[in-house]
C-alpha positions as CSV (number, residue, x, y, z in Angstrom):
1,M,41.9,71.6,69.2
2,K,40.2,74.9,68.5
3,N,39.8,75.9,64.7
4,K,39.8,72.3,63.6
5,Q,38.1,71.3,60.3
6,F,37.8,68.0,58.3
7,F,38.4,67.4,54.7
8,D,39.1,64.4,52.5
9,V,42.1,65.9,50.8
10,V,44.3,68.9,51.8
11,I,46.5,70.4,49.2
12,I,49.2,72.8,50.1
13,G,49.9,75.1,47.1
14,A,47.2,76.7,45.0
15,G,49.3,77.1,41.8
16,P,48.3,75.1,38.7
17,S,49.5,71.8,40.0
18,G,47.5,72.1,43.3
19,S,44.5,73.9,41.8
20,N,44.2,71.2,39.0
21,A,44.5,68.5,41.5
22,A,41.7,70.0,43.5
23,I,39.7,70.3,40.2
24,S,40.4,66.7,39.3
25,Y,39.3,65.3,42.6
26,K,36.0,67.3,42.4
27,K,35.3,66.2,38.9
28,L,36.1,62.7,39.5
29,N,34.1,62.5,42.8
30,P,32.0,65.6,43.5
31,D,31.3,64.3,47.0
32,L,34.8,64.8,48.3
33,K,35.6,67.6,50.4
34,I,38.8,69.3,49.2
35,A,40.8,72.1,50.9
36,L,43.3,74.3,48.9
37,V,45.9,76.1,51.1
38,D,48.4,78.7,49.9
39,K,50.5,81.3,51.8
40,A,49.6,84.0,49.2
41,I,46.4,85.8,48.5
42,F,45.6,85.6,44.9
43,P,46.0,87.0,42.4
44,R,49.9,86.7,43.2
45,D,53.0,86.8,40.9
46,K,55.0,83.9,40.3
47,S,58.5,83.9,38.6
48,C,58.4,82.0,35.5
49,G,58.7,82.3,31.6
50,D,54.9,82.3,31.4
51,A,54.8,80.1,28.3
52,F,52.8,76.8,28.1
53,G,51.8,74.6,25.3
54,P,49.8,71.7,24.0
55,G,50.1,69.9,27.4
56,V,48.5,72.3,29.5
57,I,45.8,73.1,26.8
58,S,45.1,69.3,26.9
59,A,44.9,69.2,30.7
60,L,42.4,72.1,30.7
61,K,40.3,70.5,27.8
62,R,40.0,67.3,29.9
63,F,37.3,68.9,32.2
64,G,36.1,71.5,29.6
65,N,38.3,74.3,31.1
66,E,39.9,75.8,27.9
67,H,37.7,78.7,27.9
68,I,40.0,80.5,30.3
69,L,42.3,80.9,27.2
70,E,39.7,82.8,25.1
71,G,41.0,86.1,23.7
72,E,44.7,85.1,24.4
73,P,47.1,85.6,21.2
74,E,48.5,82.3,20.0
75,V,52.2,81.8,19.5
76,V,52.9,79.6,16.4
77,S,56.6,79.3,16.3
78,T,60.0,78.9,18.1
79,T,63.2,80.7,17.1
80,L,66.5,79.2,18.4
81,F,69.7,81.2,18.5
82,G,73.1,79.6,19.3
83,P,76.8,80.2,19.2
84,K,78.1,82.2,16.1
85,N,74.6,83.8,15.8
86,I,73.0,80.7,14.3
87,G,69.3,81.3,14.1
88,I,66.4,78.8,13.2
89,Q,62.8,79.8,13.1
90,N,60.3,76.9,13.0
91,Y,56.6,76.5,13.4
92,I,55.7,74.3,16.3
93,P,55.0,70.7,14.8
94,E,52.0,68.8,15.3
95,V,52.9,66.9,18.5
96,K,52.1,63.3,18.9
97,N,50.1,63.2,22.0
98,K,48.0,66.5,21.9
99,E,45.6,68.0,19.4
100,D,46.8,71.6,19.7
101,S,50.3,72.8,18.3
102,I,50.1,76.4,19.7
103,V,51.6,78.1,22.7
104,Y,50.3,80.7,25.0
105,V,52.2,83.3,27.0
106,I,50.1,84.4,29.9
107,P,51.5,86.2,33.1
108,R,51.4,83.7,36.0
109,L,49.8,86.6,38.0
110,D,46.8,86.1,35.7
111,L,47.0,82.3,34.7
112,D,47.2,80.9,38.2
113,N,44.3,83.0,39.3
114,R,42.2,81.8,36.5
115,I,42.9,78.2,37.3
116,L,42.4,78.8,41.0
117,N,39.0,80.4,40.2
118,L,37.9,77.1,38.4
119,A,38.7,75.2,41.6
120,K,36.6,77.6,43.6
121,E,33.8,77.1,41.0
122,E,33.9,73.3,41.9
123,E,33.3,74.4,45.6
124,V,36.9,73.6,46.7
125,E,37.5,75.4,50.0
126,T,40.5,77.7,49.8
127,F,42.6,79.1,52.6
128,E,44.7,81.9,51.2
129,G,47.1,83.7,53.3
130,Y,47.8,80.5,55.3
131,R,51.2,79.0,55.6
132,F,51.8,75.2,56.0
133,S,53.7,74.6,59.4
134,N,53.7,70.7,59.7
135,F,51.6,67.7,59.7
136,F,51.1,64.6,62.0
137,I,50.1,61.1,61.1
138,N,47.2,59.7,63.1
139,E,45.5,56.4,63.1
140,E,42.7,57.5,61.0
141,S,43.8,60.8,59.4
142,V,46.6,63.3,58.7
143,S,46.4,66.5,60.9
144,V,47.8,69.4,58.8
145,E,48.8,72.5,60.8
146,I,48.5,75.8,59.0
147,E,48.8,79.5,60.3
148,N,48.0,82.9,59.0
149,E,49.9,86.2,59.2
150,E,48.6,86.8,62.8
151,K,50.2,83.5,63.8
152,E,46.8,82.0,64.6
153,K,46.9,78.2,64.1
154,Y,44.5,75.9,62.4
155,I,44.3,72.2,62.1
156,L,43.0,70.6,58.9
157,D,42.3,67.0,59.3
158,A,42.4,64.9,56.1
159,K,42.7,61.4,54.7
160,L,45.5,62.6,52.3
161,L,47.8,65.4,52.3
162,V,49.3,66.8,49.0
163,G,52.4,68.9,48.6
164,A,52.1,71.3,45.7
165,D,53.9,74.1,47.3
166,G,56.7,74.8,44.9
167,A,60.6,74.4,44.6
168,N,61.0,75.3,48.4
169,S,58.3,72.9,49.4
170,R,57.8,72.8,53.2
171,V,55.8,69.6,52.8
172,R,58.9,68.0,51.1
173,K,61.1,69.4,53.8
174,S,58.7,67.9,56.5
175,L,59.2,64.5,54.9
176,N,62.8,64.9,55.5
177,L,63.6,64.8,51.7
178,K,66.7,66.5,50.5
179,Q,66.6,69.3,48.0
180,N,68.0,68.7,44.5
181,S,71.8,68.9,44.2
182,D,73.3,72.0,42.5
183,W,73.9,69.8,39.3
184,N,70.1,68.9,39.2
185,K,69.0,72.7,39.7
186,A,69.1,75.9,37.9
187,I,68.9,79.5,39.0
188,A,67.0,81.9,36.6
189,I,65.8,85.5,36.5
190,R,62.5,86.8,34.9
191,A,61.6,90.3,34.0
192,Y,58.9,92.1,31.9
193,I,59.6,94.6,29.1
194,D,57.6,96.4,26.5
195,S,58.7,96.1,22.9
196,P,56.7,97.8,20.2
197,N,58.7,96.2,17.4
198,Y,59.3,92.6,18.6
199,L,56.7,91.1,16.2
200,E,58.0,93.1,13.5
201,I,61.6,91.8,13.9
202,F,60.5,88.2,14.0
203,K,57.5,88.6,11.5
204,E,55.2,86.7,13.8
205,R,54.5,85.8,17.4
206,T,57.4,83.5,18.2
207,L,59.2,82.1,21.3
208,M,62.8,83.0,21.1
209,F,65.4,80.9,22.8
210,E,69.1,81.8,22.9
211,I,71.4,78.9,23.8
212,N,75.0,79.3,25.0
213,V,75.3,83.0,24.1
214,S,74.5,85.4,26.9
215,A,75.3,82.8,29.4
216,I,77.6,79.8,28.6
217,K,75.8,76.6,29.5
218,G,72.6,78.4,29.9
219,Y,69.8,79.8,27.9
220,A,67.9,82.9,27.7
221,W,64.2,83.6,26.5
222,A,62.0,86.3,25.1
223,F,58.3,85.2,25.0
224,P,55.6,87.6,23.6
225,S,52.3,88.1,25.6
226,K,49.5,90.3,24.9
227,G,50.1,93.8,23.1
228,N,53.8,94.8,23.4
229,L,54.4,92.8,26.7
230,L,57.3,90.4,26.7
231,N,58.5,88.0,29.3
232,I,62.3,87.9,29.1
233,G,64.8,85.9,31.3
234,I,68.0,83.9,31.6
235,G,68.9,80.8,33.4
236,V,72.0,78.6,34.2
237,P,72.8,75.4,36.1
238,L,73.3,76.3,39.7
239,S,76.6,74.4,39.7
240,V,78.0,76.4,36.9
241,F,76.7,79.7,38.4
242,K,78.4,79.0,41.6
243,K,81.6,77.7,40.2
244,E,81.9,80.8,37.8
245,K,80.8,83.2,40.5
246,M,78.2,84.6,38.1
247,D,75.8,87.5,38.9
248,I,72.3,86.8,37.8
249,K,71.3,90.4,37.3
250,N,74.5,91.0,35.1
251,L,73.4,88.0,32.9
252,L,70.0,89.6,32.5
253,D,71.6,92.9,31.5
254,E,73.8,91.2,29.0
255,F,70.8,89.5,27.3
256,V,69.0,92.9,27.1
257,K,71.9,94.2,25.3
258,T,71.8,91.0,22.9
259,L,68.1,91.7,22.3
260,E,69.0,95.4,21.4
261,S,71.8,94.3,19.1
262,R,69.2,92.2,17.1
263,G,67.2,95.3,16.8
264,V,64.5,94.7,19.5
265,I,63.4,97.8,21.2
266,V,63.5,97.3,25.0
267,E,61.3,99.5,27.1
268,N,60.2,99.7,30.8
269,L,62.3,96.7,32.2
270,R,60.6,95.8,35.5
271,M,59.6,93.1,37.9
272,E,63.0,91.3,37.8
273,K,62.8,88.4,40.1
274,S,65.2,85.3,40.4
275,F,64.0,81.8,41.2
276,M,65.1,78.1,41.5
277,L,64.4,75.3,39.1
278,P,64.5,71.8,40.5
279,F,65.1,69.5,37.5
280,A,63.2,66.3,36.9
281,S,66.6,64.7,36.3
282,S,66.6,64.1,40.2
283,R,63.1,63.5,41.5
284,P,62.4,62.6,45.1
285,K,60.0,59.9,46.2
286,L,56.5,61.1,45.4
287,A,54.4,58.6,47.2
288,H,54.4,58.5,51.1
289,N,52.3,57.4,53.9
290,R,49.1,59.3,53.1
291,V,51.2,62.0,51.6
292,A,52.0,62.8,47.9
293,L,54.1,65.4,46.1
294,I,53.3,67.0,42.8
295,G,54.7,69.8,40.6
296,D,57.9,71.6,41.6
297,A,57.7,70.1,45.1
298,G,58.3,66.8,43.3
299,S,61.1,68.3,40.9
300,M,58.8,68.0,37.9
301,I,60.6,70.6,35.8
302,N,61.8,69.7,32.2
303,P,65.7,69.7,32.5
304,M,65.8,71.1,28.9
305,S,63.2,73.8,28.7
306,G,62.6,74.7,32.5
307,E,58.8,74.1,31.9
308,G,56.9,72.7,34.6
309,I,53.3,73.8,34.5
310,F,52.2,70.9,32.3
311,Y,53.9,68.2,34.3
312,G,52.6,69.5,37.5
313,M,49.0,69.8,36.3
314,E,49.1,66.2,34.9
315,A,50.6,65.0,38.1
316,G,47.6,66.5,40.0
317,F,45.2,64.7,37.7
318,L,47.1,61.4,37.9
319,L,47.0,61.4,41.6
320,A,43.3,62.1,41.8
321,N,42.7,59.6,39.1
322,E,44.4,56.9,41.2
323,T,43.1,57.8,44.7
324,H,39.7,59.4,44.4
325,Q,37.8,56.1,44.9
326,L,40.1,55.1,47.8
327,I,39.8,58.2,50.0
328,N,37.3,56.6,52.4
329,E,39.0,53.2,52.3
330,S,41.7,51.9,54.8
331,A,45.0,53.8,55.0
332,S,46.7,50.9,53.3
333,M,44.5,50.9,50.4
334,L,44.8,54.7,50.0
335,N,48.5,54.3,50.2
336,T,48.4,51.7,47.3
337,G,46.8,54.3,45.2
338,V,49.3,56.9,46.1
339,T,52.1,54.4,45.1
340,K,50.2,53.6,41.9
341,Y,50.2,57.3,41.1
342,E,54.0,57.6,41.4
343,K,54.5,54.4,39.1
344,V,52.0,55.8,36.5
345,F,53.7,59.3,36.5
346,N,57.3,57.7,36.2
347,K,56.4,55.2,33.5
348,R,54.8,58.2,31.5
349,F,57.4,60.7,31.9
350,G,60.7,58.9,33.0
351,K,62.1,58.3,29.5
352,H,61.1,61.8,28.4
353,F,62.8,63.4,31.4
354,L,65.8,61.3,30.9
355,S,66.0,62.3,27.0
356,C,65.7,66.0,28.1
357,S,68.6,65.5,30.7
358,L,70.7,64.2,27.8
359,A,69.7,67.0,25.6
360,R,70.6,69.4,28.3
361,L,74.2,67.9,28.4
362,V,74.5,68.5,24.7
363,F,73.3,72.1,24.9
364,Q,75.8,72.9,27.7
365,S,78.6,72.5,25.2
366,P,78.9,75.5,22.9
367,F,80.4,73.2,20.2
368,M,77.7,70.6,20.4
369,T,75.0,73.3,20.4
370,K,76.5,74.9,17.3
371,R,76.7,71.5,15.6
372,L,73.2,70.4,16.6
373,L,71.6,73.8,15.5
374,N,73.6,73.6,12.2
375,I,72.0,70.2,11.6
376,A,68.6,71.4,12.6
377,S,68.8,74.4,10.2
378,L,69.2,71.8,7.4
379,D,67.0,68.9,8.7
380,Q,63.4,69.3,9.5
381,H,63.0,66.2,11.5
382,T,65.8,67.3,13.8
383,I,64.3,70.7,14.6
384,D,60.9,69.1,15.0
385,F,62.3,66.5,17.6
386,V,64.0,69.3,19.6
387,V,60.7,71.2,19.7
388,E,58.8,68.0,20.8
389,L,61.3,67.7,23.6
390,L,60.3,71.2,24.6
391,F,56.5,70.9,24.2
392,D,55.5,67.3,24.2
393,E,56.6,64.0,25.7
394,A,59.1,62.9,23.2
395,N,62.0,60.6,24.2
396,L,65.1,59.4,22.5
397,T,64.7,55.8,21.1
398,T,67.6,53.8,20.0
399,K,66.6,54.6,16.3
400,E,66.6,58.3,17.1
401,I,70.0,58.1,18.8
402,L,71.5,56.4,15.9
403,L,69.9,58.7,13.4
404,L,71.2,61.8,15.3
405,G,74.7,60.2,15.7
406,F,74.7,59.7,11.9
407,K,73.8,63.4,11.2
408,F,76.5,64.6,13.6
409,I,79.3,62.8,11.8
410,L,77.9,63.6,8.3
411,P,79.5,66.7,6.6
412,L,76.8,69.5,6.4
413,N,77.1,69.8,2.7
414,I,76.1,66.1,2.3
415,L,73.2,66.5,4.9
416,K,71.9,69.5,3.0
417,L,72.0,67.5,-0.2
418,L,70.1,64.6,1.5
419,S,67.7,67.0,3.0
420,K,66.9,68.5,-0.3
421,T,66.4,65.0,-1.9
422,S,64.1,63.8,0.9
423,N,61.9,67.0,0.5
């Protein structure tokens, strides 16, 4: 066919997941020919909270790419608000698996472009402005059909196809895999504001979360970026959103009022954009015949925090790590590597995602949210564990469940006394 090109790996989606997969392949095996395809032309906006923590920093450091974060202001704490205006401000604890205990807030318009440029520096061939159409399995390769805005079609032949094309993944759909159910999905809206006094109100650069206040069974956020720029937003489970017949724009308006009631000056509200979050509480099969899914396409979003950049980037590395030496082997051997990738990913993150799913159920109850935040306000271990669920790979062990259960039934005045004694 006219306009046919040959690659070892074709990756659909040039966000952090796809770009980091491309980088990983080239770093592990520089001789591989990698194609990165995206329907957008970068830089492009992406609806997100823009915050990422130690996991993404660690993923960048793996190949010496942390320099793209130079000059960015560090966020050092979290502030959690719950029912009855309970508020807890806490420094981000030293997470167990990473060396950095900081968070950055960089608009995806900028961050994604920086990571894509890292891939371009590795001589990854990019096809920006090309949409994935379909793929066909041949005896020796996968033929990937893409087209540009002029509807001109191109065929990219590859040994392996990687779907990293987001929550509405066309690659996933081509595999006849169902989307997450409404219960395992959230709807969210993001906007940007300018706030000249946010840092003054909170005394430092802190991530503000609000649970079960502006939206029952949902949470809102305000994350400070450079200067006076803030990313704000709110999300709720899609099942609740539909059942209660909510309006996502009204939810955002209510949250803005809540911010103003706390003294935060809100100026120049702009770039409101809603988006879907497929939670990792229901992941599709990731490994297929010469096809793999990573990132949002594989529902790799923390059910508690809504964060997905780290898991997607790590999935891209794990896939490359398990398959880079098998690209030129037989299809069966390559598929063995793809299957190994899925097993490794699930072994590493399965318990963590389950723990975050259980935490999400707790936070969907205003009573349980209030109780947990009351405990966390008195007990440093509890708040540290909650933050580790947000930013690390923590999971609920039997010991942790028994300890939390004990704290839930213990009168708060006794818990306060015990906490003072232990300190």
